[in-house]
N, CA, C and O atoms as CSV, one atom per row, in Angstrom:
chain,resi,resn,atom,element,x,y,z
A,1,UNK,N,N,0.831,-1.186,0.000
A,1,UNK,CA,C,0.000,0.000,0.000
A,1,UNK,C,C,0.878,1.254,0.000
A,1,UNK,O,O,0.565,2.246,-0.658
A,2,UNK,N,N,1.990,1.191,0.754
A,2,UNK,CA,C,2.888,2.347,0.768
A,2,UNK,C,C,3.461,2.611,-0.614
A,2,UNK,O,O,3.590,3.765,-1.022
A,3,UNK,N,N,3.808,1.548,-1.340
A,3,UNK,CA,C,4.364,1.707,-2.688
A,3,UNK,C,C,3.348,2.350,-3.620
A,3,UNK,O,O,3.713,3.183,-4.451
A,4,UNK,N,N,2.083,1.978,-3.495
A,4,UNK,CA,C,1.031,2.577,-4.329
A,4,UNK,C,C,0.872,4.048,-3.974
A,4,UNK,O,O,0.775,4.895,-4.863
A,5,UNK,N,N,0.843,4.357,-2.683
A,5,UNK,CA,C,0.713,5.743,-2.244
A,5,UNK,C,C,1.882,6.583,-2.756
A,5,UNK,O,O,1.687,7.713,-3.202
A,6,UNK,N,N,3.096,6.031,-2.693
A,6,UNK,CA,C,4.271,6.759,-3.196
A,6,UNK,C,C,4.195,6.953,-4.709
A,6,UNK,O,O,4.599,7.995,-5.226
A,7,UNK,N,N,3.671,5.941,-5.423
A,7,UNK,CA,C,3.564,6.038,-6.883
A,7,UNK,C,C,2.552,7.093,-7.301
A,7,UNK,O,O,2.768,7.815,-8.274
A,8,UNK,N,N,1.442,7.184,-6.565
A,8,UNK,CA,C,0.417,8.186,-6.887
A,8,UNK,C,C,0.931,9.578,-6.539
A,8,UNK,O,O,0.701,10.533,-7.281
A,9,UNK,N,N,1.623,9.691,-5.415
A,9,UNK,CA,C,2.189,10.979,-4.998
A,9,UNK,C,C,1.117,12.022,-4.768
A,9,UNK,O,O,0.102,11.747,-4.127
A,10,UNK,N,N,1.338,13.220,-5.291
A,10,UNK,CA,C,0.406,14.331,-5.113
A,10,UNK,C,C,-0.666,14.388,-6.192
A,10,UNK,O,O,-1.526,15.268,-6.161
A,11,UNK,N,N,-0.627,13.463,-7.143
A,11,UNK,CA,C,-1.614,13.453,-8.224
A,11,UNK,C,C,-2.967,12.990,-7.704
A,11,UNK,O,O,-3.049,12.255,-6.721
A,12,UNK,N,N,-4.022,13.428,-8.374
A,12,UNK,CA,C,-5.370,12.981,-8.034
A,12,UNK,C,C,-5.519,11.541,-8.519
A,12,UNK,O,O,-5.284,11.262,-9.695
A,13,UNK,N,N,-5.911,10.611,-7.623
A,13,UNK,CA,C,-6.052,9.215,-8.031
A,13,UNK,C,C,-7.142,9.058,-9.089
A,13,UNK,O,O,-8.170,9.734,-9.043
A,14,UNK,N,N,-6.907,8.179,-10.021
A,14,UNK,CA,C,-7.888,7.901,-11.073
A,14,UNK,C,C,-8.813,6.775,-10.624
A,14,UNK,O,O,-8.593,6.155,-9.584
A,15,UNK,N,N,-9.836,6.522,-11.409
A,15,UNK,CA,C,-10.757,5.423,-11.120
A,15,UNK,C,C,-9.982,4.109,-11.090
A,15,UNK,O,O,-10.230,3.257,-10.237
A,16,UNK,N,N,-9.049,3.946,-12.016
A,16,UNK,CA,C,-8.266,2.718,-12.078
A,16,UNK,C,C,-7.425,2.550,-10.803
A,16,UNK,O,O,-7.303,1.438,-10.289
A,17,UNK,N,N,-6.850,3.633,-10.296
A,17,UNK,CA,C,-6.061,3.561,-9.065
A,17,UNK,C,C,-6.925,3.108,-7.896
A,17,UNK,O,O,-6.486,2.296,-7.082
A,18,UNK,N,N,-8.159,3.630,-7.804
A,18,UNK,CA,C,-9.062,3.203,-6.736
A,18,UNK,C,C,-9.384,1.716,-6.857
A,18,UNK,O,O,-9.439,1.014,-5.848
A,19,UNK,N,N,-9.597,1.232,-8.072
A,19,UNK,CA,C,-9.906,-0.188,-8.270
A,19,UNK,C,C,-8.733,-1.063,-7.834
A,19,UNK,O,O,-8.930,-2.100,-7.199
A,20,UNK,N,N,-7.522,-0.650,-8.172
A,20,UNK,CA,C,-6.333,-1.422,-7.796
A,20,UNK,C,C,-6.171,-1.445,-6.282
A,20,UNK,O,O,-5.911,-2.498,-5.700
A,21,UNK,N,N,-6.321,-0.302,-5.652
A,21,UNK,CA,C,-6.176,-0.217,-4.190
A,21,UNK,C,C,-7.251,-1.051,-3.500
A,21,UNK,O,O,-6.961,-1.772,-2.545
A,22,UNK,N,N,-8.486,-0.956,-3.977
A,22,UNK,CA,C,-9.572,-1.748,-3.385
A,22,UNK,C,C,-9.306,-3.240,-3.539
A,22,UNK,O,O,-9.545,-4.007,-2.606
A,23,UNK,N,N,-8.813,-3.668,-4.710
A,23,UNK,CA,C,-8.519,-5.088,-4.942
A,23,UNK,C,C,-7.420,-5.574,-4.009
A,23,UNK,O,O,-7.522,-6.671,-3.460
A,24,UNK,N,N,-6.376,-4.783,-3.822
A,24,UNK,CA,C,-5.285,-5.167,-2.922
A,24,UNK,C,C,-5.784,-5.265,-1.487
A,24,UNK,O,O,-5.432,-6.201,-0.768
A,25,UNK,N,N,-6.604,-4.299,-1.065
A,25,UNK,CA,C,-7.147,-4.346,0.295
A,25,UNK,C,C,-8.005,-5.591,0.498
A,25,UNK,O,O,-7.928,-6.232,1.546
A,26,UNK,N,N,-8.818,-5.938,-0.496
A,26,UNK,CA,C,-9.666,-7.123,-0.373
A,26,UNK,C,C,-8.820,-8.387,-0.305
A,26,UNK,O,O,-9.111,-9.278,0.492
A,27,UNK,N,N,-7.782,-8.480,-1.125
A,27,UNK,CA,C,-6.905,-9.654,-1.083
A,27,UNK,C,C,-6.223,-9.761,0.277
A,27,UNK,O,O,-6.091,-10.855,0.827
A,28,UNK,N,N,-5.792,-8.627,0.817
A,28,UNK,CA,C,-5.140,-8.610,2.125
A,28,UNK,C,C,-6.102,-9.081,3.208
A,28,UNK,O,O,-5.684,-9.731,4.166
A,29,UNK,N,N,-7.393,-8.758,3.067
A,29,UNK,CA,C,-8.400,-9.159,4.045
A,29,UNK,C,C,-8.990,-10.539,3.764
A,29,UNK,O,O,-9.901,-10.974,4.469
A,30,UNK,N,N,-8.482,-11.234,2.742
A,30,UNK,CA,C,-8.958,-12.578,2.417
A,30,UNK,C,C,-10.254,-12.615,1.644
A,30,UNK,O,O,-10.939,-13.638,1.643
A,31,UNK,N,N,-10.611,-11.527,0.986
A,31,UNK,CA,C,-11.831,-11.472,0.186
A,31,UNK,C,C,-11.475,-11.558,-1.291
A,31,UNK,O,O,-10.323,-11.325,-1.658
A,32,UNK,N,N,-12.452,-11.893,-2.157
A,32,UNK,CA,C,-12.163,-11.932,-3.591
A,32,UNK,C,C,-11.777,-10.551,-4.120
A,32,UNK,O,O,-12.346,-9.543,-3.700
A,33,UNK,N,N,-10.822,-10.503,-5.033
A,33,UNK,CA,C,-10.317,-9.229,-5.552
A,33,UNK,C,C,-11.298,-8.524,-6.475
A,33,UNK,O,O,-11.216,-7.307,-6.638
A,34,UNK,N,N,-12.219,-9.254,-7.079
A,34,UNK,CA,C,-13.103,-8.654,-8.087
A,34,UNK,C,C,-14.367,-8.045,-7.504
A,34,UNK,O,O,-15.079,-7.349,-8.227
A,35,UNK,N,N,-14.675,-8.265,-6.262
A,35,UNK,CA,C,-15.948,-7.804,-5.688
A,35,UNK,C,C,-15.962,-6.295,-5.496
A,35,UNK,O,O,-14.984,-5.710,-5.033
A,36,UNK,N,N,-17.076,-5.672,-5.855
A,36,UNK,CA,C,-17.313,-4.264,-5.546
A,36,UNK,C,C,-16.310,-3.295,-6.128
A,36,UNK,O,O,-15.685,-2.541,-5.382
A,37,UNK,N,N,-16.139,-3.291,-7.421
A,37,UNK,CA,C,-15.160,-2.394,-8.020
A,37,UNK,C,C,-15.714,-0.986,-8.266
A,37,UNK,O,O,-15.002,-0.123,-8.779
A,38,UNK,N,N,-16.973,-0.751,-7.905
A,38,UNK,CA,C,-17.508,0.594,-8.102
A,38,UNK,C,C,-17.007,1.522,-7.003
A,38,UNK,O,O,-16.676,1.082,-5.902
A,39,UNK,N,N,-16.960,2.789,-7.316
A,39,UNK,CA,C,-16.431,3.772,-6.369
A,39,UNK,C,C,-17.402,4.008,-5.228
A,39,UNK,O,O,-18.619,3.969,-5.407
A,40,UNK,N,N,-16.844,4.252,-4.053
A,40,UNK,CA,C,-17.651,4.513,-2.866
A,40,UNK,C,C,-17.676,6.010,-2.597
A,40,UNK,O,O,-16.740,6.737,-2.930
A,41,UNK,N,N,-18.755,6.446,-1.993
A,41,UNK,CA,C,-18.882,7.838,-1.587
A,41,UNK,C,C,-18.500,7.914,-0.113
A,41,UNK,O,O,-19.357,7.862,0.768
A,42,UNK,N,N,-17.187,8.040,0.141
A,42,UNK,CA,C,-16.681,8.045,1.509
A,42,UNK,C,C,-17.201,9.246,2.292
A,42,UNK,O,O,-17.477,9.138,3.487
A,43,UNK,N,N,-17.334,10.372,1.633
A,43,UNK,CA,C,-17.812,11.565,2.311
A,43,UNK,C,C,-19.254,11.372,2.799
A,43,UNK,O,O,-19.587,11.766,3.916
A,44,UNK,N,N,-20.102,10.770,1.970
A,44,UNK,CA,C,-21.483,10.506,2.376
A,44,UNK,C,C,-21.531,9.500,3.520
A,44,UNK,O,O,-22.358,9.622,4.424
A,45,UNK,N,N,-20.641,8.501,3.481
A,45,UNK,CA,C,-20.612,7.503,4.542
A,45,UNK,C,C,-20.248,8.132,5.887
A,45,UNK,O,O,-20.914,7.890,6.893
A,46,UNK,N,N,-19.190,8.937,5.896
A,46,UNK,CA,C,-18.753,9.542,7.154
A,46,UNK,C,C,-19.786,10.564,7.641
A,46,UNK,O,O,-19.977,10.714,8.848
A,47,UNK,N,N,-20.446,11.261,6.728
A,47,UNK,CA,C,-21.491,12.212,7.105
A,47,UNK,C,C,-22.651,11.486,7.778
A,47,UNK,O,O,-23.151,11.935,8.809
A,48,UNK,N,N,-23.078,10.377,7.203
A,48,UNK,CA,C,-24.189,9.616,7.771
A,48,UNK,C,C,-23.829,9.069,9.161
A,48,UNK,O,O,-24.649,9.111,10.078
A,49,UNK,N,N,-22.612,8.562,9.308
A,49,UNK,CA,C,-22.179,8.034,10.602
A,49,UNK,C,C,-22.093,9.129,11.667
A,49,UNK,O,O,-22.518,8.925,12.804
A,50,UNK,N,N,-21.543,10.288,11.300
A,50,UNK,CA,C,-21.395,11.386,12.257
A,50,UNK,C,C,-22.750,11.928,12.699
A,50,UNK,O,O,-22.949,12.209,13.881
A,51,UNK,N,N,-23.676,12.075,11.766
A,51,UNK,CA,C,-24.997,12.590,12.139
A,51,UNK,C,C,-25.780,11.579,12.968
A,51,UNK,O,O,-26.532,11.960,13.865
A,52,UNK,N,N,-25.608,10.294,12.672
A,52,UNK,CA,C,-26.253,9.267,13.489
A,52,UNK,C,C,-25.684,9.295,14.912
A,52,UNK,O,O,-26.422,9.141,15.885
A,53,UNK,N,N,-24.370,9.492,15.024
A,53,UNK,CA,C,-23.737,9.603,16.334
A,53,UNK,C,C,-24.248,10.837,17.074
A,53,UNK,O,O,-24.508,10.781,18.275
A,54,UNK,N,N,-24.391,11.951,16.353
A,54,UNK,CA,C,-24.904,13.182,16.968
A,54,UNK,C,C,-26.317,12.948,17.500
A,54,UNK,O,O,-26.628,13.313,18.634
A,55,UNK,N,N,-27.173,12.338,16.673
A,55,UNK,CA,C,-28.556,12.073,17.096
A,55,UNK,C,C,-28.604,11.169,18.325
A,55,UNK,O,O,-29.423,11.379,19.220
A,56,UNK,N,N,-27.731,10.167,18.371
A,56,UNK,CA,C,-27.712,9.255,19.515
A,56,UNK,C,C,-27.258,9.962,20.787
A,56,UNK,O,O,-27.737,9.649,21.877
A,57,UNK,N,N,-26.338,10.911,20.656
A,57,UNK,CA,C,-25.794,11.597,21.836
A,57,UNK,C,C,-26.634,12.780,22.301
A,57,UNK,O,O,-26.821,12.970,23.503
A,58,UNK,N,N,-27.142,13.577,21.362
A,58,UNK,CA,C,-27.650,14.903,21.715
A,58,UNK,C,C,-29.124,15.166,21.421
A,58,UNK,O,O,-29.630,16.208,21.838
A,59,UNK,N,N,-29.827,14.301,20.740
A,59,UNK,CA,C,-31.206,14.607,20.382
A,59,UNK,C,C,-32.156,14.128,21.467
A,59,UNK,O,O,-32.212,12.933,21.757
A,60,UNK,N,N,-32.895,15.036,22.065
A,60,UNK,CA,C,-33.926,14.677,23.034
A,60,UNK,C,C,-35.162,15.552,22.786
A,60,UNK,O,O,-35.647,16.231,23.691
A,61,UNK,N,N,-35.651,15.523,21.565
A,61,UNK,CA,C,-36.831,16.264,21.109
A,61,UNK,C,C,-36.603,17.764,21.012
A,61,UNK,O,O,-37.550,18.527,20.826
A,62,UNK,N,N,-35.368,18.182,21.134
A,62,UNK,CA,C,-34.998,19.569,20.849
A,62,UNK,C,C,-33.515,19.560,20.493
A,62,UNK,O,O,-32.727,18.865,21.134
A,63,UNK,N,N,-33.140,20.307,19.501
A,63,UNK,CA,C,-31.743,20.277,19.080
A,63,UNK,C,C,-30.814,20.965,20.081
A,63,UNK,O,O,-31.167,21.989,20.667
A,64,UNK,N,N,-29.671,20.414,20.263
A,64,UNK,CA,C,-28.608,21.018,21.074
A,64,UNK,C,C,-27.703,21.766,20.110
A,64,UNK,O,O,-27.131,21.161,19.203
A,65,UNK,N,N,-27.568,23.058,20.290
A,65,UNK,CA,C,-26.858,23.896,19.322
A,65,UNK,C,C,-25.510,24.325,19.880
A,65,UNK,O,O,-25.391,24.677,21.054
A,66,UNK,N,N,-24.503,24.289,19.026
A,66,UNK,CA,C,-23.179,24.776,19.376
A,66,UNK,C,C,-22.119,23.694,19.272
A,66,UNK,O,O,-22.429,22.504,19.339
A,67,UNK,N,N,-20.865,24.108,19.109
A,67,UNK,CA,C,-19.782,23.135,18.945
A,67,UNK,C,C,-19.525,22.273,20.182
A,67,UNK,O,O,-18.871,21.235,20.088
A,68,UNK,N,N,-20.037,22.697,21.344
A,68,UNK,CA,C,-19.863,21.847,22.519
A,68,UNK,C,C,-20.727,20.585,22.445
A,68,UNK,O,O,-20.509,19.637,23.199
A,69,UNK,N,N,-21.710,20.576,21.535
A,69,UNK,CA,C,-22.550,19.406,21.296
A,69,UNK,C,C,-22.179,18.815,19.935
A,69,UNK,O,O,-22.989,18.840,19.008
A,70,UNK,N,N,-20.977,18.290,19.811
A,70,UNK,CA,C,-20.519,17.758,18.529
A,70,UNK,C,C,-20.492,16.241,18.548
A,70,UNK,O,O,-20.672,15.608,19.589
A,71,UNK,N,N,-20.265,15.675,17.378
A,71,UNK,CA,C,-20.115,14.231,17.214
A,71,UNK,C,C,-19.063,13.996,16.139
A,71,UNK,O,O,-18.908,14.802,15.221
A,72,UNK,N,N,-18.344,12.891,16.261
A,72,UNK,CA,C,-17.270,12.578,15.328
A,72,UNK,C,C,-17.419,11.156,14.834
A,72,UNK,O,O,-17.816,10.261,15.580
A,73,UNK,N,N,-17.091,10.955,13.552
A,73,UNK,CA,C,-17.076,9.619,12.964
A,73,UNK,C,C,-15.980,9.581,11.908
A,73,UNK,O,O,-15.533,10.623,11.429
A,74,UNK,N,N,-15.554,8.386,11.551
A,74,UNK,CA,C,-14.520,8.251,10.540
A,74,UNK,C,C,-14.673,6.967,9.749
A,74,UNK,O,O,-15.260,5.995,10.226
A,75,UNK,N,N,-14.138,6.973,8.534
A,75,UNK,CA,C,-14.105,5.784,7.684
A,75,UNK,C,C,-12.709,5.671,7.071
A,75,UNK,O,O,-12.032,6.673,6.838
A,76,UNK,N,N,-12.300,4.433,6.819
A,76,UNK,CA,C,-11.026,4.201,6.155
A,76,UNK,C,C,-11.220,4.285,4.652
A,76,UNK,O,O,-12.131,3.667,4.102
A,77,UNK,N,N,-10.365,5.049,3.991
A,77,UNK,CA,C,-10.387,5.207,2.541
A,77,UNK,C,C,-9.063,4.702,1.982
A,77,UNK,O,O,-8.130,4.462,2.748
A,78,UNK,N,N,-8.958,4.536,0.672
A,78,UNK,CA,C,-7.667,4.150,0.100
A,78,UNK,C,C,-6.562,5.181,0.358
A,78,UNK,O,O,-5.379,4.852,0.265
A,79,UNK,N,N,-6.932,6.409,0.677
A,79,UNK,CA,C,-5.947,7.463,0.912
A,79,UNK,C,C,-5.692,7.713,2.392
A,79,UNK,O,O,-4.877,8.571,2.732
A,80,UNK,N,N,-6.357,6.999,3.270
A,80,UNK,CA,C,-6.192,7.176,4.708
A,80,UNK,C,C,-7.528,7.308,5.401
A,80,UNK,O,O,-8.573,7.058,4.799
A,81,UNK,N,N,-7.504,7.697,6.652
A,81,UNK,CA,C,-8.728,7.806,7.452
A,81,UNK,C,C,-9.372,9.170,7.242
A,81,UNK,O,O,-8.756,10.201,7.510
A,82,UNK,N,N,-10.624,9.172,6.757
A,82,UNK,CA,C,-11.409,10.392,6.600
A,82,UNK,C,C,-12.291,10.509,7.831
A,82,UNK,O,O,-13.078,9.610,8.130
A,83,UNK,N,N,-12.155,11.630,8.548
A,83,UNK,CA,C,-12.887,11.848,9.777
A,83,UNK,C,C,-13.681,13.142,9.663
A,83,UNK,O,O,-13.254,14.094,9.010
A,84,UNK,N,N,-14.842,13.161,10.309
A,84,UNK,CA,C,-15.709,14.333,10.284
A,84,UNK,C,C,-16.193,14.630,11.686
A,84,UNK,O,O,-16.592,13.723,12.418
A,85,UNK,N,N,-16.159,15.891,12.062
A,85,UNK,CA,C,-16.757,16.370,13.304
A,85,UNK,C,C,-17.888,17.305,12.901
A,85,UNK,O,O,-17.688,18.200,12.079
A,86,UNK,N,N,-19.072,17.107,13.469
A,86,UNK,CA,C,-20.238,17.899,13.070
A,86,UNK,C,C,-21.027,18.365,14.287
A,86,UNK,O,O,-20.991,17.734,15.343
A,87,UNK,N,N,-21.734,19.470,14.127
A,87,UNK,CA,C,-22.584,20.036,15.172
A,87,UNK,C,C,-23.630,20.926,14.506
A,87,UNK,O,O,-23.530,21.227,13.316
A,88,UNK,N,N,-24.620,21.341,15.268
A,88,UNK,CA,C,-25.643,22.255,14.767
A,88,UNK,C,C,-25.289,23.679,15.174
A,88,UNK,O,O,-24.735,23.915,16.248
A,89,UNK,N,N,-25.620,24.627,14.294
A,89,UNK,CA,C,-25.348,26.039,14.584
A,89,UNK,C,C,-26.513,26.880,14.086
A,89,UNK,O,O,-27.227,26.475,13.169
A,90,UNK,N,N,-26.707,28.048,14.686
A,90,UNK,CA,C,-27.743,28.950,14.169
A,90,UNK,C,C,-27.303,29.522,12.827
A,90,UNK,O,O,-26.116,29.758,12.600
A,91,UNK,N,N,-28.265,29.741,11.948
A,91,UNK,CA,C,-27.970,30.258,10.617
A,91,UNK,C,C,-29.085,31.206,10.223
A,91,UNK,O,O,-30.264,30.876,10.354
A,92,UNK,N,N,-28.722,32.370,9.747
A,92,UNK,CA,C,-29.727,33.352,9.330
A,92,UNK,C,C,-29.700,33.449,7.813
A,92,UNK,O,O,-28.677,33.782,7.215
A,93,UNK,N,N,-30.835,33.155,7.206
A,93,UNK,CA,C,-30.944,33.198,5.759
A,93,UNK,C,C,-32.052,34.131,5.326
A,93,UNK,O,O,-32.575,34.913,6.120
A,94,UNK,N,N,-32.401,34.038,4.062
A,94,UNK,CA,C,-33.435,34.897,3.498
A,94,UNK,C,C,-34.800,34.646,4.149
A,94,UNK,O,O,-35.646,35.540,4.176
A,95,UNK,N,N,-35.013,33.455,4.664
A,95,UNK,CA,C,-36.299,33.109,5.270
A,95,UNK,C,C,-36.297,33.224,6.789
A,95,UNK,O,O,-37.223,32.755,7.452
A,96,UNK,N,N,-35.257,33.848,7.343
A,96,UNK,CA,C,-35.198,34.021,8.791
A,96,UNK,C,C,-34.167,33.111,9.432
A,96,UNK,O,O,-33.310,32.540,8.757
A,97,UNK,N,N,-34.267,32.986,10.746
A,97,UNK,CA,C,-33.306,32.177,11.496
A,97,UNK,C,C,-33.631,30.698,11.376
A,97,UNK,O,O,-34.789,30.291,11.482
A,98,UNK,N,N,-32.613,29.913,11.159
A,98,UNK,CA,C,-32.735,28.460,11.015
A,98,UNK,C,C,-31.599,27.793,11.766
A,98,UNK,O,O,-30.748,28.455,12.359
A,99,UNK,N,N,-31.603,26.483,11.729
A,99,UNK,CA,C,-30.505,25.701,12.282
A,99,UNK,C,C,-29.865,24.950,11.126
A,99,UNK,O,O,-30.564,24.375,10.293
A,100,UNK,N,N,-28.532,24.955,11.072
A,100,UNK,CA,C,-27.813,24.287,9.993
A,100,UNK,C,C,-26.687,23.441,10.578
A,100,UNK,O,O,-26.214,23.697,11.686
A,101,UNK,N,N,-26.264,22.430,9.818
A,101,UNK,CA,C,-25.129,21.615,10.224
A,101,UNK,C,C,-23.844,22.360,9.900
A,101,UNK,O,O,-23.735,23.003,8.855
A,102,UNK,N,N,-22.888,22.273,10.784
A,102,UNK,CA,C,-21.524,22.752,10.537
A,102,UNK,C,C,-20.616,21.536,10.677
A,102,UNK,O,O,-20.827,20.700,11.556
A,103,UNK,N,N,-19.608,21.434,9.816
A,103,UNK,CA,C,-18.753,20.255,9.834
A,103,UNK,C,C,-17.314,20.613,9.539
A,103,UNK,O,O,-17.022,21.578,8.833
A,104,UNK,N,N,-16.429,19.818,10.093
A,104,UNK,CA,C,-15.005,19.898,9.783
A,104,UNK,C,C,-14.564,18.514,9.339
A,104,UNK,O,O,-14.967,17.508,9.922
A,105,UNK,N,N,-13.730,18.468,8.300
A,105,UNK,CA,C,-13.233,17.202,7.768
A,105,UNK,C,C,-11.728,17.112,7.962
A,105,UNK,O,O,-11.014,18.114,7.912
A,106,UNK,N,N,-11.258,15.874,8.189
A,106,UNK,CA,C,-9.827,15.612,8.359
A,106,UNK,C,C,-9.470,14.345,7.588
A,106,UNK,O,O,-10.220,13.369,7.614
A,107,UNK,N,N,-8.343,14.358,6.911
A,107,UNK,CA,C,-7.810,13.172,6.254
A,107,UNK,C,C,-6.468,12.900,6.901
A,107,UNK,O,O,-5.554,13.720,6.813
A,108,UNK,N,N,-6.343,11.751,7.553
A,108,UNK,CA,C,-5.131,11.407,8.307
A,108,UNK,C,C,-4.791,12.493,9.322
A,108,UNK,O,O,-3.632,12.879,9.469
A,109,UNK,N,N,-5.807,12.976,10.013
A,109,UNK,CA,C,-5.689,13.999,11.066
A,109,UNK,C,C,-5.208,15.355,10.566
A,109,UNK,O,O,-4.786,16.186,11.370
A,110,UNK,N,N,-5.261,15.599,9.259
A,110,UNK,CA,C,-4.931,16.899,8.684
A,110,UNK,C,C,-6.219,17.526,8.159
A,110,UNK,O,O,-6.986,16.847,7.477
A,111,UNK,N,N,-6.484,18.807,8.456
A,111,UNK,CA,C,-7.713,19.439,7.952
A,111,UNK,C,C,-7.775,19.379,6.424
A,111,UNK,O,O,-6.760,19.512,5.740
A,112,UNK,N,N,-8.980,19.179,5.911
A,112,UNK,CA,C,-9.190,19.076,4.462
A,112,UNK,C,C,-10.526,19.724,4.132
A,112,UNK,O,O,-11.459,19.666,4.933
A,113,UNK,N,N,-10.625,20.341,2.957
A,113,UNK,CA,C,-11.859,21.001,2.546
A,113,UNK,C,C,-12.720,20.046,1.727
A,113,UNK,O,O,-12.245,19.014,1.252
A,114,UNK,N,N,-13.984,20.400,1.571
A,114,UNK,CA,C,-14.892,19.608,0.745
A,114,UNK,C,C,-14.387,19.574,-0.698
A,114,UNK,O,O,-14.454,18.530,-1.347
A,115,UNK,N,N,-13.886,20.691,-1.204
A,115,UNK,CA,C,-13.357,20.733,-2.570
A,115,UNK,C,C,-12.189,19.765,-2.735
A,115,UNK,O,O,-12.079,19.104,-3.768
A,116,UNK,N,N,-11.324,19.672,-1.740
A,116,UNK,CA,C,-10.203,18.739,-1.811
A,116,UNK,C,C,-10.688,17.295,-1.741
A,116,UNK,O,O,-10.147,16.427,-2.427
A,117,UNK,N,N,-11.696,17.032,-0.925
A,117,UNK,CA,C,-12.260,15.684,-0.831
A,117,UNK,C,C,-12.826,15.272,-2.188
A,117,UNK,O,O,-12.603,14.149,-2.640
A,118,UNK,N,N,-13.556,16.178,-2.837
A,118,UNK,CA,C,-14.109,15.890,-4.169
A,118,UNK,C,C,-13.000,15.677,-5.187
A,118,UNK,O,O,-13.074,14.758,-6.002
A,119,UNK,N,N,-11.964,16.525,-5.149
A,119,UNK,CA,C,-10.869,16.419,-6.111
A,119,UNK,C,C,-10.123,15.092,-5.970
A,119,UNK,O,O,-9.598,14.571,-6.954
A,120,UNK,N,N,-10.071,14.550,-4.769
A,120,UNK,CA,C,-9.400,13.274,-4.538
A,120,UNK,C,C,-10.274,12.084,-4.906
A,120,UNK,O,O,-9.813,10.943,-4.875
A,121,UNK,N,N,-11.527,12.339,-5.251
A,121,UNK,CA,C,-12.424,11.259,-5.645
A,121,UNK,C,C,-13.066,10.543,-4.474
A,121,UNK,O,O,-13.565,9.430,-4.640
A,122,UNK,N,N,-13.070,11.147,-3.299
A,122,UNK,CA,C,-13.660,10.516,-2.122
A,122,UNK,C,C,-15.125,10.877,-1.935
A,122,UNK,O,O,-15.777,10.343,-1.037
A,123,UNK,N,N,-15.662,11.778,-2.769
A,123,UNK,CA,C,-17.075,12.155,-2.734
A,123,UNK,C,C,-17.647,11.942,-4.130
A,123,UNK,O,O,-17.025,12.315,-5.124
A,124,UNK,N,N,-18.818,11.348,-4.202
A,124,UNK,CA,C,-19.397,11.001,-5.491
A,124,UNK,C,C,-20.633,11.800,-5.859
A,124,UNK,O,O,-21.061,11.777,-7.013
A,125,UNK,N,N,-21.211,12.499,-4.907
A,125,UNK,CA,C,-22.447,13.227,-5.211
A,125,UNK,C,C,-22.270,14.688,-4.826
A,125,UNK,O,O,-21.415,15.011,-4.002
A,126,UNK,N,N,-23.057,15.563,-5.404
A,126,UNK,CA,C,-22.945,16.975,-5.040
A,126,UNK,C,C,-23.373,17.190,-3.591
A,126,UNK,O,O,-24.249,16.494,-3.078
A,127,UNK,N,N,-22.738,18.167,-2.942
A,127,UNK,CA,C,-23.074,18.443,-1.548
A,127,UNK,C,C,-24.031,19.611,-1.411
A,127,UNK,O,O,-24.440,19.945,-0.298
A,128,UNK,N,N,-24.396,20.235,-2.514
A,128,UNK,CA,C,-25.359,21.327,-2.471
A,128,UNK,C,C,-26.517,21.006,-3.392
A,128,UNK,O,O,-26.387,20.225,-4.335
A,129,UNK,N,N,-27.640,21.616,-3.106
A,129,UNK,CA,C,-28.825,21.404,-3.938
A,129,UNK,C,C,-29.158,22.705,-4.661
A,129,UNK,O,O,-28.974,23.800,-4.130
A,130,UNK,N,N,-29.644,22.556,-5.860
A,130,UNK,CA,C,-30.164,23.713,-6.585
A,130,UNK,C,C,-31.678,23.707,-6.440
A,130,UNK,O,O,-32.360,22.812,-6.939
A,131,UNK,N,N,-32.180,24.694,-5.765
A,131,UNK,CA,C,-33.624,24.764,-5.545
A,131,UNK,C,C,-34.269,25.683,-6.563
A,131,UNK,O,O,-33.710,26.717,-6.930
A,132,UNK,N,N,-35.449,25.297,-7.013
A,132,UNK,CA,C,-36.213,26.146,-7.921
A,132,UNK,C,C,-37.030,27.121,-7.107
A,132,UNK,O,O,-37.707,26.738,-6.153
A,133,UNK,N,N,-36.966,28.351,-7.479
A,133,UNK,CA,C,-37.782,29.368,-6.786
A,133,UNK,C,C,-39.111,29.508,-7.490
A,133,UNK,O,O,-39.183,29.573,-8.717
A,134,UNK,N,N,-40.160,29.552,-6.695
A,134,UNK,CA,C,-41.511,29.643,-7.269
A,134,UNK,C,C,-41.893,31.073,-7.510
A,134,UNK,O,O,-42.993,31.346,-7.989
């Protein structure tokens, strides 16, 4: 795995690189190399785990707001451990005051942005929605 990481270097991994890394990991774990060659949405996985952890810790029929009420989760990716810390925060928008999720992401304990996560191929779906205005 270290040799593959060194070979990829600072370049953005390709789909083929992810398939090779996944196959090697499966062989190392005693699983068939050909299973599940499609790309995973690691960012969505860690988001779902962190929010489930937050709900288990802090939800009691009213939201707990602020970074002191946070939750953390992580998943292993071919590039290292992707970790997310999330909490609820007040947010003022065009429709008034609301509550929104705030999150911080880390890859191998180093801060990383959503744009960098997408560029590395660890996120497969858009993180924003385009809403139609009536």
